[in-house]
C-alpha positions in Angstrom: -17.6 -25.6 53.4 -17.4 -28.9 55.3 -14.1 -30.4 56.5 -13.8 -32.9 53.6 -14.2 -30.1 51.0 -11.7 -27.9 52.8 -9.1 -30.7 52.8 -9.6 -31.3 49.1 -9.3 -27.6 48.3 -6.2 -27.2 50.4 -4.5 -30.2 48.8 -5.3 -28.9 45.3 -3.9 -25.5 46.2 -0.8 -27.1 47.6 -0.3 -29.1 44.4 -0.7 -26.0 42.3 1.7 -24.1 44.5 4.3 -26.7 44.3 3.9 -26.9 40.5 4.4 -23.1 40.3 7.6 -23.3 42.3 9.1 -26.1 40.4 8.0 -25.3 36.8 8.9 -21.7 35.8 6.5 -20.1 33.4 7.6 -20.3 29.8 6.9 -17.2 27.7 4.3 -17.8 25.0 5.8 -15.1 22.8 7.0 -16.2 19.4 9.9 -14.7 17.4 10.9 -14.9 13.7 14.5 -14.4 12.7 16.4 -14.2 9.5 19.8 -15.7 9.1 22.1 -14.5 6.3 25.3 -16.3 5.3 28.4 -15.8 3.3 28.1 -19.2 1.7 26.4 -20.4 -1.5 23.1 -22.1 -1.0 23.3 -25.7 0.3 27.1 -25.6 -0.1 28.6 -28.8 1.5 29.5 -28.3 5.1 29.4 -24.5 5.3 25.9 -23.9 3.8 24.4 -27.1 5.1 25.8 -26.5 8.5 24.2 -23.0 8.7 20.9 -24.6 7.7 21.3 -27.2 10.5 21.7 -24.4 13.0 18.5 -22.6 11.7 16.6 -25.9 11.8 17.9 -26.9 15.3 16.8 -23.5 16.8 13.4 -23.8 15.3 12.9 -27.4 16.4 14.3 -27.1 19.9 12.2 -24.1 20.6 9.1 -25.9 19.3 8.5 -23.1 16.9 8.7 -20.3 19.4 11.8 -19.0 17.6 11.8 -19.8 13.9 14.9 -19.0 11.8 14.8 -18.7 8.1 18.1 -19.0 6.2 19.1 -16.8 3.3 22.2 -18.0 1.4 24.7 -15.5 0.1 23.1 -13.1 -2.3 19.5 -14.0 -1.5 18.9 -11.2 1.0 22.2 -9.3 0.9 25.5 -9.9 -0.9 27.9 -12.2 1.1 30.2 -9.5 2.3 27.3 -7.3 3.5 26.2 -9.9 6.1 27.9 -8.1 8.9 26.2 -4.8 8.3 22.8 -6.6 7.7 23.0 -8.0 11.3 24.3 -4.8 12.8 21.6 -2.7 11.2 18.8 -5.2 12.1 18.0 -6.3 8.5 18.7 -9.8 9.7 19.0 -11.1 13.3 22.0 -13.4 12.7 24.6 -14.5 10.2 26.8 -17.6 9.7 30.2 -16.6 8.5 34.0 -16.5 9.0 35.0 -13.5 11.2 38.2 -12.8 9.3 35.9 -11.4 6.6 35.4 -8.4 8.8 39.0 -7.4 9.3 38.1 -4.0 7.7 35.6 -3.5 10.5 38.2 -4.1 13.2 41.7 -5.6 13.1 40.9 -8.1 15.9 38.2 -10.1 14.1 40.5 -12.6 12.5 41.7 -13.8 15.9 38.3 -15.4 16.4 38.4 -17.3 13.1 42.0 -18.2 12.3 45.3 -16.4 11.8 48.4 -17.7 9.9 50.7 -19.8 12.1 48.1 -19.8 14.8 46.0 -22.2 16.9 44.6 -25.5 15.7 40.9 -25.9 15.8 40.9 -27.7 19.1 43.3 -25.2 20.6 41.1 -22.4 19.3 38.0 -24.0 20.9 39.9 -24.3 24.2 41.0 -20.6 24.1 37.4 -19.4 23.3 35.6 -21.7 25.8 38.1 -21.9 28.7 41.0 -19.5 28.0 39.3 -16.1 28.1 38.7 -15.8 24.4 34.9 -15.6 24.6 34.9 -12.7 27.0 37.2 -10.7 24.7 35.1 -11.7 21.7 32.0 -10.4 23.5 33.7 -7.1 24.2 34.7 -6.7 20.6 31.2 -7.6 19.2 29.3 -5.5 21.7 31.0 -2.5 20.2 29.0 -3.2 17.1 25.8 -4.1 18.8 26.3 -7.8 18.3 27.5 -10.9 20.1 29.0 -14.1 18.6 29.2 -17.8 19.1 31.5 -20.5 17.7 29.4 -22.3 15.1 31.5 -24.8 13.1 34.8 -25.2 11.5 36.8 -27.2 8.9 40.0 -27.9 10.7 43.4 -27.2 9.2 42.9 -26.1 5.6 44.8 -26.9 2.5 47.4 -24.5 1.1 45.6 -24.1 -2.2 45.4 -24.7 -5.9 48.1 -23.3 -8.2 48.6 -23.2 -12.0 52.3 -23.5 -11.8 54.6 -25.6 -9.7 56.2 -24.1 -6.6 59.9 -25.0 -6.1 60.9 -22.3 -3.7 59.6 -19.2 -1.9 60.5 -17.1 -4.8 57.8 -18.7 -6.9 55.2 -16.9 -4.9 56.3 -13.6 -6.5 53.8 -12.3 -9.0 51.0 -14.8 -8.3 47.5 -13.3 -7.9 45.8 -15.5 -5.3 42.5 -15.5 -3.5 43.3 -15.2 0.2 41.3 -13.6 3.0 42.3 -12.4 6.5 45.8 -11.9 7.7 46.9 -14.5 5.2 46.4 -11.9 2.6 49.1 -9.6 4.1 51.4 -12.6 4.5 51.4 -13.5 0.8 51.6 -9.9 -0.2 54.9 -9.6 1.7 56.0 -12.8 0.0 55.6 -11.0 -3.4 52.1 -12.3 -4.3 49.0 -10.2 -4.7 46.1 -11.2 -2.5 42.5 -11.0 -3.8 39.6 -11.4 -1.4 36.6 -13.1 -3.0 33.5 -14.8 -1.6 33.2 -18.5 -2.3 30.7 -18.2 -5.2 33.1 -15.9 -7.2 36.3 -18.0 -6.9 35.8 -20.5 -9.8 34.9 -17.8 -12.4 37.9 -15.7 -11.3 40.2 -18.7 -11.7 38.8 -19.7 -15.1 39.0 -16.2 -16.4 42.5 -15.5 -15.2 41.5 -12.8 -12.6 43.4 -15.0 -10.2 46.2 -17.5 -10.7 45.7 -19.5 -7.5 43.2 -19.9 -4.7 42.8 -21.4 -1.3 39.3 -22.4 -0.2 38.9 -25.1 2.4 40.0 -28.7 1.8 39.4 -31.7 -0.4 35.6 -32.0 0.2 34.7 -28.4 -0.7 37.5 -28.1 -3.3 36.2 -31.2 -5.1 32.7 -29.8 -5.1 33.9 -26.6 -6.8 35.9 -28.6 -9.3 39.2 -26.7 -8.8 41.1 -29.7 -10.1 39.7 -29.0 -13.6 41.4 -25.6 -13.9 44.5 -25.8 -11.6 47.0 -28.6 -11.7 49.0 -28.2 -8.5 47.4 -28.8 -5.1 49.5 -28.0 -2.0 49.0 -28.7 1.7 48.7 -28.2 4.5 48.2 -24.5 4.5 50.0 -22.1 6.9 47.3 -19.5 6.7 44.2 -21.2 8.3 45.0 -23.8 11.0 41.7 -23.5 12.8 39.1 -22.0 10.4 36.5 -21.5 13.1 33.1 -20.2 11.9 30.7 -18.0 13.9 27.1 -17.0 14.3 26.9 -13.2 14.7 23.7 -12.2 16.5 22.1 -8.8 16.7 22.4 -8.0 20.4 19.1 -6.1 20.7 17.2 -9.0 19.1 19.0 -11.5 21.3 18.3 -9.6 24.5 14.5 -9.6 23.6 14.5 -13.4 23.8 13.6 -15.1 27.1 16.4 -17.0 28.8 15.5 -20.4 27.5 15.5 -19.3 23.9 18.8 -17.6 24.4 20.2 -20.9 25.7 18.7 -22.7 22.6 20.6 -20.3 20.3 23.8 -21.0 22.2 23.4 -24.7 22.3 22.5 -25.0 18.6 25.7 -23.1 17.7 27.8 -25.2 20.1 26.3 -28.5 18.7 27.2 -27.4 15.1 30.7 -26.4 16.2 31.3 -30.1 17.0 29.1 -31.6 14.2 30.6 -29.6 11.4 34.2 -30.3 12.3 33.4 -34.0 12.6 31.8 -34.0 9.1 34.7 -32.2 7.6 37.2 -34.6 9.1 35.3 -37.5 7.5 34.4 -36.0 4.2 37.9 -34.5 3.6 39.5 -37.9 4.0 37.1 -39.6 1.5 37.3 -36.7 -1.0 41.1 -36.7 -0.9 40.9 -40.3 -2.0 38.6 -39.3 -4.9 40.8 -36.5 -6.0 43.9 -38.7 -6.1 42.5 -42.0 -7.4 39.7 -40.8 -9.7 41.0 -37.5 -10.9 44.8 -38.1 -10.8 45.5 -35.1 -8.6 49.1 -35.0 -7.1 49.0 -33.4 -3.7 52.3 -31.8 -2.7 53.9 -30.2 0.3 55.1 -26.6 0.1 58.9 -26.2 -0.3 60.7 -25.9 3.1 62.0 -22.4 2.4 58.5 -21.3 1.5 57.0 -22.7 4.7 59.8 -21.1 6.9 59.3 -17.7 5.2 55.5 -17.9 5.5 55.6 -18.7 9.2 58.2 -16.0 9.9 56.2 -13.3 8.1 53.0 -14.6 9.8 54.4 -14.0 13.2 55.3 -10.4 12.2 51.9 -9.7 10.7 50.0 -11.0 13.7 52.2 -9.3 16.2 51.8 -5.9 14.5 48.0 -6.0 15.0 48.4 -5.2 18.7 49.4 -1.7 17.8 45.9 -1.0 16.4 44.2 -0.3 19.8 44.1 -1.4 23.4 41.4 -4.0 22.9 43.4 -5.6 20.0 46.5 -5.6 22.2 44.7 -7.4 25.0 43.2 -9.9 22.5 46.7 -10.5 21.0 48.3 -11.0 24.4 45.7 -13.5 25.5 45.8 -15.4 22.2 49.6 -15.3 22.1 50.0 -16.6 25.7 47.6 -19.5 24.9 49.4 -20.3 21.7 52.8 -20.5 23.5 51.4 -22.8 26.1 49.9 -25.0 23.3 53.3 -25.1 21.6 54.9 -26.3 24.8 52.2 -28.9 25.3 52.3 -30.1 21.6 55.2 -32.6 21.7 53.4 -34.5 24.5 49.9 -34.3 23.0 48.5 -34.5 19.4 51.7 -33.4 17.8 53.8 -36.0 19.6 51.3 -38.7 18.9 51.1 -37.9 15.2 54.9 -38.0 14.9 54.9 -41.4 16.7 52.1 -42.7 14.5 54.1 -41.8 11.4 57.1 -43.8 12.5 57.7 -46.9 10.4 
């Protein structure tokens, strides 16, 4: 080899070496995942948000990780989504973690609890207040991990077939209510019934339930609740944050290379912001339609009902810490963050909203 050839070879080798150092090898392996949900197919906000997550993961990974979505009932019934992911029938689910309170008492803390955190406070607790670490510990016990993946914000109190004039009017009502909110209204004299979204309207029409909460004006309008229930109350005390999650099978997740794991995380985080923004916009517009086109009169709950609901809510939530040591640590972390948020409130959003309402 002459000197000129040697120099060229050396330069080429140096270039290849530098490229190897600066551009880590990307795995060529491909993965196909199933996502099950607890929502009806293409349901506004919830179902469409889950589809956006599946599409985002597929696109951002350039097809290396494809996610096929199965709406409620297409692969498994909605309330079997948790077990489907735990058992590996599907790799992930999009749902509300308070559906899994029968699996563990602590799950509702990572969705919403009555009288609890607002959606932004909840995000702050999960991302920066130690909530994610506790959530991981809880989910790892079931062979899963979870990510925030959307939310509707403060939900409405619900649709009722009779007017509520006091707390006593809750007695005897059969109402669709999930999570800790179910125990709250039970103690108020109502009977809570837990139903997936797709079963609410038939139950209301047939008299299986007398009242229901669901989400807010956008989704409630889509279901047509205004056609069968006359009285619409808000805001609700039972779901102030309504954070949604993606549960992921831990074994399947750990098989992914690091960049694909990050794509799953980022797709969920993007939808956590995007869905809340969409709900904020659509709820405002849909409330106008309900009032101006359909003549719905939106009411506030009576003061004594609100006070009783919040008082019972604190009791119900505090009692959960007696379940086990992990739930106690979760409750203590959540409760501390809630108290700091309450102290901050008059000088933040709460104070601003009060000022904005002055006339």
